C-alpha positions in Angstrom: 12.4 61.2 -12.1 14.1 58.4 -14.0 16.9 60.5 -15.3 19.9 59.5 -13.2 18.9 55.8 -12.9 18.7 55.5 -16.7 21.8 57.6 -17.2 24.3 55.4 -15.3 22.7 52.1 -16.5 23.0 53.4 -20.1 26.6 54.2 -19.6 27.4 50.4 -19.5 25.5 49.9 -22.7 27.2 52.9 -24.3 30.6 51.6 -23.3 30.0 48.1 -24.7 28.6 49.6 -27.9 31.7 51.7 -28.3 33.7 48.6 -29.5 31.1 47.9 -32.2 29.8 51.3 -33.4 32.1 54.0 -32.3 30.1 56.9 -33.5 27.2 55.9 -31.2 29.2 56.3 -28.0 28.7 60.0 -27.4 25.9 60.6 -24.9 27.0 64.3 -24.5 26.4 66.2 -27.7 27.1 69.8 -28.5 24.5 72.3 -27.6 23.3 75.1 -29.9 26.3 77.2 -31.2 25.5 80.2 -29.1 25.4 78.1 -25.9 28.5 76.2 -26.9 30.3 79.5 -27.2 29.8 79.9 -23.4 31.1 76.4 -22.7 27.7 74.6 -22.4 27.2 71.0 -23.5 23.9 69.1 -23.8 23.7 65.8 -22.1 20.9 63.7 -23.6 19.5 60.5 -22.1 19.2 57.5 -24.3 15.6 56.8 -25.3 14.3 60.1 -23.9 13.3 63.2 -25.9 15.7 66.0 -24.9 14.6 69.2 -23.1 15.0 72.3 -25.3 17.5 74.9 -24.1 17.7 78.2 -26.0 19.9 81.3 -25.4 17.9 84.5 -25.4 19.1 87.8 -26.7 19.4 89.1 -23.1 21.7 86.1 -22.2 19.1 84.1 -20.2 18.6 80.4 -21.0 15.0 79.5 -21.9 14.2 75.9 -20.9 11.2 74.1 -22.3 10.4 70.5 -21.2 7.7 68.7 -23.2 7.6 65.1 -22.0 11.4 65.3 -22.0 14.5 65.4 -19.9 18.2 66.5 -20.4 21.0 68.4 -18.7 22.9 71.4 -19.9 26.3 71.5 -18.2 29.6 73.2 -18.2 32.8 73.1 -16.2 32.6 74.9 -12.9 35.0 77.7 -12.0 37.5 76.9 -9.3 38.3 78.9 -6.1 34.7 79.9 -5.1 32.4 78.8 -2.4 29.0 80.2 -3.5 26.8 80.3 -6.6 24.3 82.9 -7.6 21.7 83.0 -10.3 18.2 84.2 -11.2 15.4 82.0 -12.4 11.7 82.2 -13.4 9.0 79.6 -14.0 6.3 80.4 -16.5 4.6 77.0 -16.5 5.3 74.5 -13.6 3.7 71.5 -15.3 1.6 68.9 -13.6 1.8 68.5 -9.7 4.6 66.1 -8.7 6.3 64.7 -5.7 10.1 65.2 -5.7 10.6 62.3 -3.2 8.7 59.7 -5.2 10.4 57.8 -7.9 8.6 58.0 -11.2 6.6 61.0 -10.2 9.2 63.7 -9.5 9.2 66.0 -12.5 10.3 69.5 -11.9 10.3 72.7 -14.0 13.8 73.9 -13.1 16.9 72.7 -11.2 20.5 73.8 -10.8 23.0 71.0 -10.1 26.5 71.0 -8.8 28.4 67.8 -9.6 31.4 67.3 -7.4 34.4 65.0 -8.1 34.1 61.4 -7.3 36.3 59.4 -4.9 39.0 57.8 -7.2 39.2 54.9 -4.7 35.4 54.1 -5.0 34.7 54.2 -8.7 32.0 52.0 -10.2 32.3 50.3 -13.6 29.6 52.5 -15.2 31.3 55.7 -14.0 34.7 54.4 -15.2 33.2 53.7 -18.6 31.5 57.1 -18.7 34.8 58.9 -17.9 36.6 56.9 -20.5 34.2 58.0 -23.3 34.2 61.7 -22.4 30.9 61.7 -20.4 30.9 63.9 -17.3 31.5 61.9 -14.2 30.6 63.0 -10.7 30.6 61.7 -7.1 28.5 63.8 -4.8 25.6 65.9 -6.2 23.7 68.9 -4.8 20.5 69.7 -6.6 18.7 73.0 -6.0 15.1 72.8 -7.2 12.3 75.0 -8.1 9.6 72.5 -7.3 6.2 72.3 -8.9 4.4 71.6 -5.6 4.4 73.1 -2.1 7.6 72.1 -0.2 10.0 75.1 -0.2 12.7 74.5 2.4 12.6 70.8 2.3 16.0 69.0 2.1 16.2 65.2 1.4 18.4 62.6 -0.1 18.3 62.1 -3.9 16.3 58.9 -4.2 18.1 57.8 -7.4 21.7 58.0 -6.1 23.4 55.7 -3.6 23.0 56.6 0.1 25.0 59.7 1.0 25.8 60.6 -2.6 23.2 63.2 -3.4 20.9 65.8 -1.7 17.9 67.7 -3.1 17.3 71.2 -1.7 13.9 72.8 -2.6 14.5 76.6 -2.9 11.2 77.6 -4.6 7.8 76.2 -5.2 4.3 77.2 -6.5 4.0 79.7 -3.7 6.6 81.9 -5.4 4.2 82.4 -8.3 4.8 82.2 -12.1 6.3 84.7 -14.4 8.4 86.4 -11.7 12.2 86.4 -11.6 13.7 85.3 -8.3 17.3 85.6 -7.2 19.4 83.0 -5.4 22.8 83.0 -3.7 23.7 79.6 -2.2 26.7 78.7 -0.1 27.4 75.3 -1.6 30.5 74.7 0.5 28.4 74.8 3.7 25.7 72.7 2.1 28.2 70.1 1.1 29.8 69.9 4.5 26.3 69.7 6.2 25.0 66.9 4.1 28.1 64.9 3.3 30.1 65.3 6.5 33.4 66.3 5.1 35.3 69.3 3.7 33.9 70.4 0.4 35.9 70.0 -2.8 35.4 72.4 -5.7 32.6 71.2 -8.0 33.6 69.9 -11.3 30.5 70.9 -13.2 27.4 73.1 -12.9 24.3 72.0 -14.7 20.7 73.1 -15.3 17.8 70.9 -16.1 14.0 70.5 -16.4 12.1 67.3 -16.9 8.6 66.2 -17.6 9.3 62.6 -18.6 7.5 60.9 -15.7 4.1 62.6 -15.7 4.1 64.1 -19.2 2.9 67.6 -20.0 5.3 70.4 -20.2 7.1 73.1 -18.2 8.7 76.3 -19.2 11.1 78.6 -17.4 14.4 80.6 -17.7 17.7 80.8 -15.8 20.1 83.8 -16.0 23.3 85.2 -14.6 24.8 81.9 -13.2 27.9 83.2 -11.4 30.4 81.7 -9.0 31.2 84.0 -6.0 34.0 84.2 -3.4 33.2 85.0 0.3 34.1 88.6 -0.4 31.7 88.8 -3.3 28.9 87.3 -1.3 29.5 89.7 1.6 29.4 92.7 -0.8 26.0 91.8 -2.2 
């Protein structure tokens, strides 16, 4: 997937353009009013058709990617160590390889964007923060993958070494059209993969992309909820 590589490169261009055409500087635009009411924002990628996010009557978020890519994000709740949600894939799209750049489309993903190290901030990230674009350091991406591979964990190939990890929770073996429930301990995942105590995430995001291989994917995500250890034990 080309999403993150293009994103941070584009931030430099966006920042420079700010001095010439101010109204072009926003890469994060408001989502549909019903989603905005819940604090969601749509982060589009320059030069890429955005994935379509729609709020259903039952509160779930329908996600349709048609040769497109985008993130829907909101601020994370503080004071929690786990995250729970339900998701369903109705169309997984063409087979892809999550470890291969340019061929790693996926039907659904949930991301946790953790704060960056203020002592190790790149120019592109500094510009992004200056212009109101969400900035993150470490990233954990939980994926419903389109191919076999459930249980795999590997570095995000588009981030610097040690900055991001991809964890495949589901794949084609889980079938289509069936809701699946997840509860993940992101604090433990963070400490395992990044080797230090976990800060609270700054943002939670959902995405789907089909911009590498084309075609389309379709799924839904519902009940995204932050949990305390006591909440998790009570489940």
